[in-house]
LOVEXVEX-80869 format. One line per 5 residues: number of its first residue (from 1); for each residue x, y, z of N, C-alpha, C. Coordinates in steps of 0.1 Angstrom, whole numbers, plus 5000, padded with zeros to 4 digits. Each point is the difference from the previous one (the first is absolute). Layout:
# residues N
NUM	X:Y:Z:X:Y:Z:X:Y:Z | ...
//
This chain:
# residues 324
1	2426:1929:5927:5003:5014:5000:5013:5001:5008 | 5010:5006:4994:5014:5001:5006:5002:5014:5005 | 5008:5001:5011:5004:5013:5006:5012:5006:4993 | 4999:5013:4997:5011:5007:4994:5012:5000:5009 | 5012:4998:4993:5012:5001:5008:5004:5014:5004
6	4994:5010:4993:5003:5014:5004:4990:5006:5010 | 4990:4992:5004:4991:5006:5010:5007:5000:5014 | 4997:5010:5008:5007:5001:5013:4995:4989:5009 | 5010:4996:5008:4997:4989:5010:4995:5007:5013 | 4989:4995:5005:4994:5005:5012:5008:4995:5012
11	5002:5008:5010:5007:4996:5012:4990:4992:5009 | 5005:4990:5007:4991:4992:5008:4994:5008:5011 | 4988:4997:5004:4993:5007:5011:5007:4996:5013 | 5000:5010:5009:5006:4997:5013:4992:4989:5008 | 5007:4991:5006:4994:4990:5007:4998:5004:5015
16	4993:4992:5008:4997:5004:5013:5013:5000:5009 | 5010:4993:4996:5012:4999:5008:5010:5012:4998 | 4996:5009:4990:5008:5011:4998:5010:4998:4989 | 4996:4996:4989:5009:4998:4988:5004:5013:4994 | 5005:5000:4988:5003:5013:4993:4988:5009:5000
21	5002:5012:5005:4989:5010:5000:4991:4998:5012 | 5002:4990:5009:4992:4998:5011:5004:5010:5012 | 4992:4999:5010:5003:5009:5012:5013:4999:5006 | 5005:4987:5002:5013:4998:5006:5011:5005:4991 | 4999:4998:4987:5010:5005:4990:5000:5015:5000
26	4989:5006:5000:4999:5015:5000:5006:5006:5012 | 4998:4994:5012:5006:5005:5012:5015:4999:5000 | 5005:4989:4994:5015:4998:5000:5006:5010:4991 | 4994:5004:4989:5006:5009:4990:4997:5014:5004 | 4990:5003:5008:4996:5014:5003:5008:5005:5013
31	5007:4991:5006:5007:5004:5013:5012:5009:4996 | 5000:5012:5006:5010:5010:4996:5014:4996:5006 | 5010:5004:4994:5014:4997:5005:5004:5011:5010 | 5004:4995:5012:5004:5010:5010:5015:5003:4999 | 5004:5012:5005:5014:5003:5000:5008:4991:5009
36	5013:4998:4999:5008:4991:5008:4999:5003:5015 | 4999:5013:5004:5000:5003:5014:4987:4997:5007 | 4989:4997:4992:4987:4996:5005:4998:4985:5001 | 5010:4993:4994:4998:4985:5000:5003:4995:5014 | 4995:4988:5003:5002:4994:5013:5014:4995:5001
41	5008:5004:5011:5014:4996:5001:5001:4985:5001 | 5011:4996:4995:5003:4985:5001:5005:4997:5014 | 5001:4987:5002:5004:4995:5014:5014:5005:5004 | 5009:5000:4990:5013:5004:5004:5001:5015:5002 | 4991:5008:4993:5000:5014:5002:4994:5003:5014
46	4990:4993:5004:4995:5002:5014:5010:4996:5010 | 5008:4989:4997:5010:4996:5010:5011:5010:5001 | 5004:5006:4989:5011:5010:5000:4995:5012:5008 | 4987:5004:4998:4995:5012:5008:5000:4996:5015 | 4996:4988:5003:5000:4996:5015:5014:5001:5006
51	5010:4995:4992:5014:5000:5005:5004:5014:5002 | 4998:5009:4991:5004:5014:5001:4993:5006:5012 | 4987:4998:5002:4993:5006:5011:5006:4995:5013 | 5003:4987:5001:5006:4994:5012:5013:5007:5003 | 5008:5002:4990:5013:5006:5002:4999:5014:5005
56	4990:5008:4994:4998:5013:5005:4995:5001:5014 | 4991:4991:5004:4995:5000:5014:5012:4996:5009 | 5008:4991:4997:5012:4996:5008:5009:5012:5001 | 5003:5007:4989:5009:5011:5001:4995:5012:5008 | 4987:5002:5000:4994:5011:5008:4998:4995:5014
61	4995:4988:5002:4996:4996:5014:5012:4995:5009 | 5011:4995:4994:5011:4995:5008:5006:5011:5008 | 5004:5012:4995:5006:5010:5009:4990:5004:5011 | 4987:5001:4997:4991:5004:5011:4999:4990:5010 | 4999:4987:4997:5000:4989:5010:5013:4999:5007
66	5011:5003:4994:5013:5000:5007:5001:5011:5010 | 4995:5012:4996:5000:5011:5010:4990:4997:5012 | 4989:4994:4997:4990:4997:5010:5006:4989:5010 | 5006:4990:4994:5006:4989:5008:5011:5006:5009 | 5009:5008:4994:5011:5006:5008:4995:5009:5011
71	4989:5007:4998:4995:5009:5011:4994:4992:5011 | 4996:4987:4998:4994:4992:5010:5011:4990:5006 | 5012:5000:4996:5010:4991:5005:5008:5006:5011 | 5005:4991:5009:5009:5003:5011:5014:5001:4996 | 5009:5003:5010:5014:5001:4997:5006:4987:4996
76	4996:4989:5007:5006:4987:4998:4997:4995:4985 | 4988:5002:4996:4997:4996:4986:5007:5008:4990 | 5001:5013:5003:5007:5009:4990:5015:4996:4999 | 5006:4997:5011:5014:4996:5000:5002:4986:4993 | 4990:4991:5002:5001:4987:4993:4998:5000:4985
81	4992:5010:4996:4997:5001:4985:5007:5011:4993 | 5010:5006:5006:5008:5010:4993:4994:5014:5000 | 4990:5003:5008:4995:5013:5001:4986:5002:4995 | 4995:4991:4992:4986:5001:4994:4993:4986:5002 | 4987:5001:5003:4992:4988:5002:4988:5001:4992
86	4997:4989:4992:4988:5000:4992:4988:4996:5008 | 5001:4989:5007:4989:4994:5009:5006:4998:5014 | 4998:5009:5009:5005:4997:5014:4993:4989:5007 | 5008:4992:5007:4995:4989:5008:4993:5005:5012 | 5005:5010:5006:4994:5005:5013:4997:5015:4997
91	4989:5004:4994:4998:5014:4997:4997:5008:5012 | 5004:5012:5001:4998:5009:5011:4997:5014:4994 | 4991:5007:5007:4996:5014:4996:5007:5010:5009 | 5011:4997:5005:5007:5009:5009:5004:5013:4992 | 5005:4999:4988:5003:5012:4992:4989:5009:4998
96	4988:4994:4997:4988:5009:4998:4995:5006:5013 | 5002:4993:5011:4996:5005:5013:5008:5012:5003 | 5013:4999:4998:5009:5011:5003:4997:5012:4991 | 4997:4998:4987:4998:5011:4991:4987:5007:5003 | 4990:4993:5004:4986:5005:5001:4997:5005:5014
101	5008:4998:5010:4997:5005:5013:5003:5014:5002 | 5005:5007:4990:5003:5014:5001:5014:5004:4994 | 5002:5013:4999:5013:5004:4995:5000:5005:4986 | 5011:4999:4993:5002:5006:4987:4991:4994:4990 | 5000:4987:4999:4992:4993:4990:4985:5003:5001
106	4995:4999:5012:4986:5002:5002:4996:5015:4996 | 5008:5009:5004:4997:5014:4996:5001:5002:4985 | 5010:4994:4994:5002:5002:4986:4988:4993:4992 | 4995:4989:5005:4989:4993:4994:4987:5009:5001 | 4998:5006:5011:4988:5009:5001:5002:5012:4991
111	5012:5005:4998:5002:5011:4991:4996:4996:4986 | 5005:4988:4996:4997:4995:4986:4985:4998:4998 | 4994:4995:5010:4985:4997:4999:4993:5013:4998 | 5003:5010:5008:4993:5013:4999:5003:5007:4987 | 5013:5001:4996:5003:5006:4988:4994:4993:4988
116	5000:4987:5000:4994:4992:4989:4985:5002:4999 | 4994:5000:5011:4985:5002:5000:4996:5014:4996 | 5006:5010:5006:4996:5014:4996:5004:5003:4986 | 5013:4996:4997:5004:5003:4986:4992:4993:4989 | 4996:4988:5002:4993:4993:4990:4986:5006:4998
121	4993:5004:5011:4987:5006:4999:5001:5014:4993 | 5010:5008:5004:5002:5013:4993:5003:4998:4985 | 5009:4991:4997:5004:4998:4986:4989:4995:4992 | 4992:4991:5005:4989:4994:4992:4989:5011:4998 | 4997:5009:5010:4991:5010:4998:5005:5011:4990
126	5012:5004:5001:5006:5009:4990:5000:4995:4986 | 5004:4987:4999:5000:4993:4987:4987:5000:4993 | 4989:4996:5008:4987:5000:4995:4995:5014:4996 | 5003:5010:5008:4995:5013:4997:5007:5005:4987 | 5013:4999:4999:5007:5004:4988:4996:4992:4987
131	4999:4987:5002:4997:4992:4988:4986:5003:4996 | 4990:5002:5009:4987:5003:4995:4999:5014:4993 | 5007:5009:5005:5000:5013:4993:5006:4999:4987 | 5011:4993:4998:5007:4998:4987:4992:4992:4990 | 4991:4991:5006:4992:4992:4991:4988:5007:4994
136	4996:5011:5006:4988:5007:4995:5004:5009:4988 | 4993:4999:4989:5004:5008:4988:4998:5015:5001 | 4992:5005:5008:4997:5014:5001:5008:5007:5011 | 5010:4994:5006:5008:5006:5011:5008:5011:4995 | 4999:5012:5007:5008:5012:4996:5015:4997:5003
141	5008:5002:4990:5015:4998:5002:5003:4985:5001 | 4992:4991:4995:5003:4986:5002:5012:4995:4992 | 5001:5005:4988:5012:4996:4991:5013:5005:5006 | 5001:5012:5004:5013:5005:5006:5004:4992:5012 | 4990:4998:5009:5002:4992:5012:5004:4986:4997
146	4994:4994:4990:5004:4986:4996:5014:5000:4994 | 5003:5009:4992:5014:5001:4995:5010:5002:5011 | 4996:5008:5010:5009:5002:5011:5002:4987:5008 | 4989:4993:5002:5001:4987:5007:5009:4990:4992 | 4997:4999:4987:5008:4991:4992:5015:5004:4999
151	5002:5013:5001:5014:5004:5000:5009:4995:5011 | 4994:4997:5011:5008:4995:5011:5005:4986:4997 | 4995:4993:4990:5006:4987:4996:5014:5003:4994 | 5002:5011:4993:5013:5003:4994:5009:5008:5008 | 4995:5009:5008:5008:5009:5008:4997:4998:5015
156	5008:4991:5006:4999:4997:5014:5009:5009:5009 | 4995:5004:5012:5009:5008:5008:5011:4992:5006 | 5011:5007:5002:5012:4993:5006:4999:5001:5015 | 5010:4995:5007:5000:4999:5015:5001:5014:5006 | 5010:5008:4994:5002:5013:5006:4988:5009:4998
161	4994:5001:4988:4988:5009:4999:4988:4995:5009 | 4999:4987:5001:4989:4995:5009:5003:5004:5014 | 5012:4999:5005:5004:5003:5013:4998:5015:5003 | 5003:5008:4990:4999:5015:5002:4985:5004:5001 | 4991:4993:4992:4986:5003:5000:4994:4996:5014
166	5004:4988:5005:4995:4995:5013:5005:5010:5011 | 5012:5004:4999:5006:5010:5010:4992:5013:4999 | 4997:5005:4988:4993:5013:4998:4987:4999:5006 | 4993:4989:5000:4986:4999:5005:5001:4996:5015 | 5011:4999:5006:5001:4997:5014:4996:4986:5004
171	5003:4991:4992:4996:4986:5003:5011:4991:5004 | 5012:5006:5002:5011:4991:5004:4998:4995:5014 | 5004:4988:5002:4999:4993:5013:4985:4999:5005 | 4991:4998:4990:4986:4998:5003:4994:4989:4992 | 4989:4994:5005:4994:4989:4992:4994:5004:4987
176	4997:5013:4999:4995:5005:4987:5010:4998:4989 | 5013:5000:5003:5010:4999:4989:5000:4985:4995 | 4993:4991:5007:4999:4986:4995:4988:4998:4991 | 4991:5010:5000:4987:4998:4992:4999:5010:4989 | 5001:5013:5003:4997:5010:4990:5009:5000:4988
181	5013:4998:5001:5008:5000:4987:4997:4989:4991 | 4994:4989:5005:4996:4988:4991:4985:4998:5000 | 4992:5010:5002:4986:4999:5001:4993:4994:4988 | 5005:5004:4988:4994:4996:4988:5010:4992:4991 | 4995:4990:4994:5008:4992:4990:4993:5001:4987
186	5008:5004:4990:4995:5003:4987:4994:4988:4993 | 5006:4989:5002:4995:4987:4994:4986:4997:5005 | 4998:5001:5013:4987:4998:5006:4990:5009:4995 | 5004:5013:4999:4990:5010:4995:4995:4997:4986 | 5010:4996:4991:4996:4996:4986:4991:4988:5000
191	5003:4990:5008:4992:4988:5000:4986:5003:5005 | 4998:5008:5011:4987:5003:5005:4992:5009:4990 | 5007:5009:4993:4994:5009:4990:4995:4992:4989 | 5008:4990:4995:4995:4992:4989:4988:4991:5004 | 5000:4996:5012:4988:4992:5005:4988:5009:5000
196	5001:5012:5005:4989:5009:5001:4995:5003:4986 | 5009:5002:4990:4995:5003:4986:4993:4988:4994 | 5003:4988:5005:4993:4988:4995:4986:4998:5005 | 4995:5008:5010:4987:4999:5004:4990:5006:4990 | 4989:4994:4997:4991:5005:4989:4995:5014:5004
201	5000:5009:4989:4996:5013:5002:4985:5001:5004 | 4992:4990:4996:4986:5000:5003:4998:5001:5015 | 5009:4994:5008:4998:5001:5015:5002:5014:5005 | 5010:5007:4994:5002:5014:5004:4988:5008:4997 | 4995:4998:4987:4989:5008:4996:4987:4998:5008
206	4998:4987:5003:4988:4997:5008:5001:5006:5014 | 5012:5000:5006:5001:5006:5013:4998:5015:5000 | 5005:5006:4989:4998:5015:4999:4985:5003:4998 | 4993:4992:4992:4986:5002:4998:4992:4999:5013 | 5005:4992:5010:4994:4999:5013:5004:5011:5009
211	5008:5009:4995:5004:5012:5009:5013:4997:5008 | 5008:4990:4997:5012:4997:5008:5011:5009:4995 | 5008:5005:5010:5012:5007:4997:5012:4991:4998 | 5012:5007:4997:5012:4992:4997:5004:4991:5012 | 4999:5006:5013:5004:4992:5011:4990:4988:5003
216	4987:5003:4997:4991:4989:5002:5002:4989:4990 | 5003:5004:4987:5003:4990:4990:5012:4992:5003 | 5010:5007:5005:5013:4993:5004:4997:4990:5011 | 4993:5004:5010:4998:4991:5012:4990:4989:4998 | 4989:5003:4992:4989:4990:4999:5000:4992:4987
221	5007:5005:4990:5000:4993:4987:5013:4995:4997 | 5011:5008:5000:5013:4996:4996:5007:4991:5009 | 5001:5004:5013:5007:4992:5010:4995:4986:5002 | 4986:4998:5000:4996:4986:5002:5003:4991:4988 | 5003:5006:4988:5004:4992:4988:5015:4998:4999
226	5007:5007:5009:5015:5000:4999:5007:4993:5012 | 4993:4991:5006:5006:4994:5012:5012:4992:4997 | 5001:4994:4988:5011:4992:4997:5013:5008:4998 | 4999:5011:4992:5012:5008:4997:5004:5008:5013 | 4990:5004:5008:5004:5007:5012:5007:4990:5010
231	4995:4988:5001:5007:4990:5008:5015:4998:4996 | 5002:4999:4987:5013:4998:4995:5009:5012:5002 | 4995:5011:4998:5008:5013:5002:5003:5002:5015 | 4990:4997:5008:5002:5000:5014:5011:4991:5005 | 5000:4988:4995:5011:4990:5003:5013:5005:4995
236	5001:5006:4988:5012:5005:4995:5006:5011:5010 | 4991:5009:5004:5004:5011:5009:5004:4994:5014 | 4993:4991:5005:5003:4994:5013:5013:4993:5000 | 5003:4992:4990:5013:4993:4999:5011:5010:4999 | 4998:5011:4992:5010:5010:4998:5003:5007:5013
241	4990:5004:5008:5003:5007:5013:5006:4990:5010 | 4996:4988:5000:5005:4990:5010:5015:4997:4997 | 5004:4999:4988:5013:4996:4996:5010:5012:4999 | 4995:5012:5001:5008:5012:4998:5009:5002:5013 | 5013:5003:4997:5009:5003:5011:5009:5012:4996
246	5002:5002:4987:5010:5011:4995:4995:5014:5005 | 4987:5003:4999:4996:5013:5004:5002:5002:5015 | 4998:4989:5008:5002:5001:5014:5015:5003:5003 | 5009:4994:4993:5014:5003:5002:5004:5014:4995 | 4993:5005:4990:5003:5013:4995:4994:5011:5008
251	4988:4999:5005:4993:5011:5006:4999:4999:5015 | 5002:4989:5006:4998:4999:5015:5014:5000:5006 | 5001:5008:5011:5012:5001:5008:4999:4992:5013 | 4988:4999:5005:4997:4993:5013:4998:4985:4997 | 5009:4992:5005:4999:4986:4998:4988:4994:5007
256	4994:5007:5009:4987:4995:5006:4989:5000:4991 | 5001:5007:4989:4989:5001:4990:5002:4991:4988 | 5010:4992:5000:5003:4991:4989:4989:4990:4999 | 4996:4997:4987:4990:4988:4998:5008:4987:5001 | 4992:4989:4999:5005:4987:5001:5011:4996:4990
261	4998:5005:4988:5010:4997:4989:5014:5005:5003 | 5000:5012:5006:5014:5005:5004:5006:4992:5011 | 4992:4996:5009:5005:4991:5011:5005:4987:4994 | 4992:4995:4991:5003:4987:4993:5014:5002:4993 | 5001:5011:4993:5013:5002:4993:5012:5001:5009
266	4998:5006:5012:5010:5002:5010:5005:4986:5005 | 4990:4992:5004:5003:4987:5006:5005:4989:4991 | 4994:5000:4988:5002:4989:4991:5011:5004:4990 | 4999:5011:4993:5010:5004:4990:5013:5005:5006 | 4999:5010:5010:5012:5005:5006:5005:4992:5011
271	4993:4991:5005:5005:4991:5011:5001:5006:5013 | 4992:5010:5003:5000:5006:5014:4994:4990:5010 | 5006:5001:5012:4995:4991:5011:4989:5006:5008 | 4991:4992:5004:4989:5005:5008:5004:5001:5015 | 4997:5011:5006:5004:5003:5014:4990:4992:5009
276	5006:4992:5009:4991:4992:5010:4993:5010:5009 | 5007:5010:5005:4994:5009:5010:4988:5008:4993 | 5002:5003:4988:4989:5007:4993:4988:4992:4998 | 5002:4986:4999:4989:4991:4999:4994:4996:5014 | 5007:5004:5010:4995:4996:5014:5002:4986:5004
281	5011:4993:4994:5003:4986:5004:5014:5000:5004 | 5003:4989:5007:5014:4998:5004:5009:4993:4990 | 4993:4991:4992:5007:4992:4990:4992:4999:4988 | 5007:5002:4988:4993:5000:4988:5001:4987:4993 | 4990:4997:4991:5002:4988:4992:5011:5002:4990
286	5003:4990:4992:5011:5001:4990:4997:5011:4991 | 5010:5007:4996:4999:5012:4991:4994:4997:4987 | 5003:4988:4994:4995:4997:4987:4985:4997:5001 | 4995:4994:5012:4986:4998:5002:4993:5013:5001 | 5005:5010:5007:4994:5013:5001:4999:5007:4986
291	5010:4999:4992:5000:5006:4987:4989:4993:4991 | 4999:4987:5000:4990:4994:4992:4986:5002:5006 | 4999:5002:5013:4987:5003:5006:4995:5014:4995 | 5009:5010:5000:4997:5013:4995:4996:4999:4985 | 5007:4992:4992:4996:4998:4986:4986:4994:4999
296	4997:4990:5008:4987:4994:4999:4989:5010:5004 | 5002:5008:5010:4991:5010:5005:4997:5011:4989 | 5010:5003:4992:4998:5009:4990:4993:4995:4988 | 5000:4986:4998:4993:4994:4989:4985:4996:5003 | 4997:4998:5013:4987:4995:5003:4988:5009:4996
301	5001:5013:5002:4988:5008:4996:4997:4999:4985 | 5010:5001:4991:4997:4999:4986:4995:4986:4996 | 5006:4989:5007:4995:4987:4997:4986:4998:5004 | 4995:5007:5010:4987:4998:5005:4990:5008:4991 | 5004:5011:4995:4991:5008:4992:4999:4996:4985
306	5011:4995:4995:5001:4997:4986:4990:4990:4995 | 4998:4988:5007:4991:4990:4995:4985:5005:4998 | 4996:5010:5008:4987:5005:4999:4998:5010:4988 | 5011:5005:4995:4999:5010:4989:5005:4994:4987 | 5006:4988:5001:5007:4995:4988:4990:4998:4988
311	4987:4996:5004:4990:4997:4989:4997:5013:4992 | 5002:5012:5006:4997:5012:4992:5011:5004:4991 | 5012:4994:5000:5011:5005:4992:4997:5000:4985 | 4997:4988:4995:4998:5000:4985:4988:5009:4996 | 4989:4999:5008:4988:5008:4996:5003:5015:5001
316	5007:5004:5011:5003:5014:5002:5010:5007:4990 | 5012:4994:5000:5010:5005:4992:4998:4999:4985 | 4996:4987:4996:4998:4998:4985:4988:5008:4995 | 4990:5001:5007:4988:5007:4995:5003:5015:4998 | 5007:5006:5010:5004:5014:4999:5010:5002:4988
321	5009:4990:4998:5010:5002:4990:4994:4998:4986 | 4991:4990:4998:4994:4997:4987:4990:5011:4996 | 4992:5005:5009:4990:5010:4997:5006:5014:4998 | 5013:5001:5005:5006:5013:4998:5006:5001:4987
//
């Protein structure tokens, strides 16, 4: 009995080793193709990233280390190295002792600490209150207020109108002029509002069924879920207050009320000399060491706070931006 040439040929049964149609063959064919940006980078790609990262670290860290080394160097080392020292052989803290024992720099540092602390707390509270109100769908006048807030992106006040407003409210030559004119930042309000809108509405409804009011919902439901975005916004406000110097130059007439950034600008940028009698010493360290020491003192607070809040950056800002 012969087999017809037109009869279909049966495919061989899969063997235990994973032949055609076997488990191993099916896994190899069923694997989906990933986009190029999800593929594992090659060794030369990783090497290029490492080189770029090292260059960025050197470009950022070298000026800071140079300023730190110069602030710890003596006059002989400064003269031998042309005015700047990266790694001093005989470090001394004489410049820091002179600056921190009293005088203009110490008073200016205290002013900056108080203004930054009070301003950051007030700004975060006002931002949370405004963002929560704008995030609720039933708020009376919510849309006009939101349009008014967004309009400040396009129409910013100039120097002269701002000065006249501060003068009209009697805030000239007072610490209030360093806080109230910049109390709210529109970008921060929009980010926090978008984050509040991303919270499930079931949580709001469950809290209202339990008899909670808006303030209770905000304090016990919304804020515990918003630690990341609040930490990021608080850091934004803190850095802004700490680095601000233009408002102090514009609104303050008494030099005794100047914050640290104005003193830093006077000594480093304008090249003013520090008075030995005002510091209570007979002989001052080298002027370049004093300038770099003031610069390091202005950087230390932000460098100490930033590592603790850096982990909230991506979660806080991106979540608010995406859900908005």
